[in-house]
N, C-alpha and C positions, 0 to 999 in steps of 0.2 A: 642207269642201273647201279645199285649199291655195290661198293667194292670193299676189299680189305685194304687198310693202310697199316703197314707193318714197320715198326721202328725197332732197330736192333742197336743197343747202346753198349759198347764194350767196357771192359774193366780197367782198373788202374794201369796206365802205361801200356795197355794192350791195343794192338792194331794188327792188320793183316800181315802175316809173317810165315816162316817155315813151320812153326808150331803155333796153332791157333786155338782160341777159346771156343766154348760152345756157342757164343754169340755169332762168331764168324761161320761156324759149321751150320748153325740153324739158318743163317742168311743164305748159305750155299744151297740148302735144300729147298728154299722157297720157290714155288712155281712162278715163272716169269710170264704173267698174263696181264698185260696193261689194262685190259678192259675189266678184269676181275680183282686184281691185286697189285698194289704198288708197294715198293719196299725202300727202306732207307737204312744205311749203316753209318754209325759214328764211332771213330776211334776213341779209346778211353781217356779218362782224366790223366794228365801228364804227357799227352802227345800233342796238345794244341796250345799255341801261344799266339797272341795278337800280332798282326803284321808290323805294328809300330815298334816292337822290340827287335830292331834290326841287328843290333850287335850280337855276335856269336856268344860272347861271354854272358851278356844280359839275357839272351834267349835260354842259355843253359841254366842260369840261375833261376829264372822264372819257371822253367820246366820243373826244376827240383822243388820249388815252393808249391807248384800245382800238385805234384805227386804227394807231398807231405800234407797239404791242407785242403786240396780241391779248390784252390783260389779262384779258378775260372769255371766253377760249377755253373754260374749263371749263363756263361757263353754256351756250355754244353746243353743246358736245358732250353735256352731260347733258340738255338739253332734247330733243335728237334721240333720245337713249337712252330718255327717258321715253315718247316716242311708241311706240317698239318694245315697251317694257314693257306698255303699255296694249293694244296691238293684236296682238302676235305670237302666233300659234298654231302648234302642231306642223305641220311641212310647209310653212309659208310660206317664200317666197323673198324675200330682202332685196336691194334694189338701192339703192346710195348714189351720188349724183352731187355733184360740187363743182367750183368754180372758184376759183383763187387761194388765199387763206387758207381759203375754204370747202372747197377740195379737201383742205387739211391737216386741217380739221375732220372731213371724211369719213374720212380715214385714221386720225385719232385715235379716232373712234367705232368703226371696225372693230378697232383695236388694243385698245380697252377691252373690246369684246365677246369678243375672244380671251382676254384675260388674266383677266378677272373674270366672264365670262359675262353673261347677261341675267337680271337680278333678276325674280322673279315679281311679277305685278301686286299692288299694295297695299303693297309694301316701299319706298315713296318715301323714307322716313327713312334708308335705307341707301345712297342714290345718292351722296351726298357721300363717304361712307366708301369706296364702291367706286371713285370717282374717285381718291381719295388712294392707294388700293392700286395702281391702274393706273399713275399717273404716276411712282411711286417704283420705280426699276429694281432696288432692293436687297431687295425683299421677295417674291420669286417664290413662296417656300413659303407665306407668309401669304395671298397672292393666290390660290394654288391651293386652299388649304383653304377660303377664303371662297367661291370658285366652287363647290366641291363641296357646301358647306353651304346656300347661299342662291340659287344661280343655275341657269339652264338653259344647256347648251351650244348655241350657234347659229353658223351660218356666214353670211358675206356672199356672196351668189351672184354679184353683179356690182358692181364698184367702178369708176365712170366719172369720170375726172379731166381737167379742163382746166387745164394749166399750174400745178401746185402750186408755191407759193413757200415759202421757208424763213424769212421774217422773223417769227418767233415769239419773244417775250421781248425784253429790252433788247438794243440793238445790241452792247454789250460782253459780254453773257451770253446768247447765243441758246439756246433750249430745244429739245430733241429728245426726243419722247415715245417710249416703247417700242412696237415692232411697227408703226411708221408707214412703214417701208421694206421690210420683209418680214413676211408674216403668213400662217401656215398655215391660218387660219380664213377666208381669202378664196379663192373659187373662180376668179374671173376678174378681171383688172385691165386697163383700157384707159386710156391717158393720151396726150394730145397736148401737146407741149412747144414753146414759142415759140422759133423759131430766131433771130429778129432782136431780141429783148428785150435791153437792155443795162444797166438800172438796178440799182444795188447792192442795193437792198431788194427786188428781185424776182429773186434768183438762183434758178435751177431747183432743184427738189427731185425727183430721179429715184426711181423705184421700183426695188427690188432684183430678186431671182430667185424669191421665193416669193409666190404659187403658181407652178407651171410655166406656167400659162395666162396669160401677160402679153404684151400688145402695147403698146409704148411708142414713139411716133413723133415725130420732129421735124417741125414744121409751119411754113410760111412766116408771117412777120408778128411783131408784138410781142404783149405780154401780152393785150391786149383784142382783137387780131385772132384769137386762139385762143378766148378765153372770152366774147367779146361785150361790148357796152356802148357801142360807137360808134353815132352816128346811122345809120339804115338805109341811107341813100344811099351810105355807105362801108363797108357790113358784108358784102361779098361773101365775104371770107376767113372771117370768123367763122361765116357761114352754111354754108360748106363744112365747117368743123370740127364744127358741130352736126349736119350731115347724116351725117358719118362716125360720130360717137358714137351717133346714133339708129339707124343701120343695125346697128352692133355690138350694141347693147342689144336691139334687136328680134330679132336672131338668137339672143340668150340668153333670149328669152321675155318681154321687156317688151311691154306692150300699149299700142299707139299708135292714136289716133283717126285714120283715114285722111283724113278731111275737114280736120281741124286740121293734119295734117302738110302737106297740099297748100297750105294757107294760109300756114303759117309758113315752109315751104321750097318756094317756087314755082319753076317751071321758068324763069320770067322775072320781073324786078322787078315787083312787084304794085302794084295801086292801093291796097291796104291799107297799103302802106309797107314790106312785108317784102322784103329783098334776096334775090335768087337766089344760090345758091352759085356762086362764081367765083374761080378761082385767080389771075386777073389783077385782082382787086378793089383798091380804093383802098389806097395805102400810108399808114402812120401812123408818127410818131416820138414815142415816149413819153418819151425823155430830153430834156426841154426845161425852160426856166425854173428854178424852185426845185429841180427834181429833180437839178440839177447839184451842189448843195451837198453832199449825202451822198456824192457820188462821191469827194470829197477828204478825207473823214473816215475814219481807219483803222477797219477792221471785221474781226472774226474770220471765217474761213471754213475749210472742210475741203478741202484741195488734192486734186483727183482724180488728179493726176499723182504724188502722193507718199503713196499708201495712205491718203488722206483725213486726213492729219495736220492738226491745228488750227494755222493760221497767221494772221498779221495782214497786211492789205494795204490799199493805197489803190486803190479799184476803177477810178476814172478812166474810166468809160464803156466798159470793155472788153466785147468780145463774149462770149457764153456759150461755154463749152468743150463741144465735141461730140466724143465718143470715136470712134476709127476704126471701131469695130464697131457704132456707133449705127444704128438703123433710121430711114430718111428717108421721109416721106410723099411720094407721087408729085406732089402739088401743088407741092412745092418746085421740081422740074424743069419742071413745066408753067409755073409762074410765070416761071422763067428764060427761057422761050421767048416768053411773052406780054408781059413788062415789060422794056423796054430798060434796060440798066444794072443789073438785079437779078442779083447774083452774090455771095451771102453769103460773106464771107472766112473764116468759121469752119466752112464745109462741108468735111468730109474729102475728099481727092482722089477716092477711089472707094468711097464708103460703100455698104453694102447698102441697098437700097430695099425698099419693101413690094411683094412679089411680083407 
């Protein structure tokens, strides 16, 4: 019988803790029904280092490098890929969710599945080879032959993203993996993008036009107002972002435990500490303290106003660019009514909103 295979990939340095991201909260709400749905949770980039790095100092150093550059992105992607190798059966539907760099990990996983397919169980020795063929954009022919020989073609049914960021690789040499902006092997994409985030190392990473079933909305707040991670007393915005994503995924067949949903997404702030979804929730400023230093270090970027030509710039805390045709979540306008002085300067004059 076909099942749902659900992969939840957390954000930069995020893992289960006292204050959790929307990735953990979504995982909490998943129905536990082994015959109908299997789930997998992965801590974020910056929480994993290989066992070989046994020295405490070396482990700390490697963790900081992973935080800064996503050095171990391949391990994150291939570990999730291995879960699918082990459990995927014909007819199963794949759901992948991610926040921040975890969202990029989710996109890379989907890209790898498209380019090299899903290896059959037991071929673990070929996983690294498959990754190498995926990340190299110059070997489409070899990747296609590899896929035809060793793999099964699969599709990702639902790709749910909270504010994908672009900071993968070194600052002067950012990496862009194939099929992470357009992917014909993904059936549905849903992404919420933080309207008020300004940090240079958290530049938005928008999805493209494939598949045709894409909903990508600008949402009020900074990075963690979209993906979660703030204490619950100030998490009304991220709860609203979680509610929207959960609704979208349920409509696409994801199985949610009703009792757990009521607990995690209460109608009012609950005694368990969970915040109720609220467009007028507490505001946060992410660009503070040490985060100002990278703002004045030149960084390459792709200019959306110049056919995404690669340029260098000093970011200086500028607001994210929002295209005139961008879709805006209704919570932005609701927040403008609820919160005095909230009027995002990067909001287009008359942008289309969600119907």
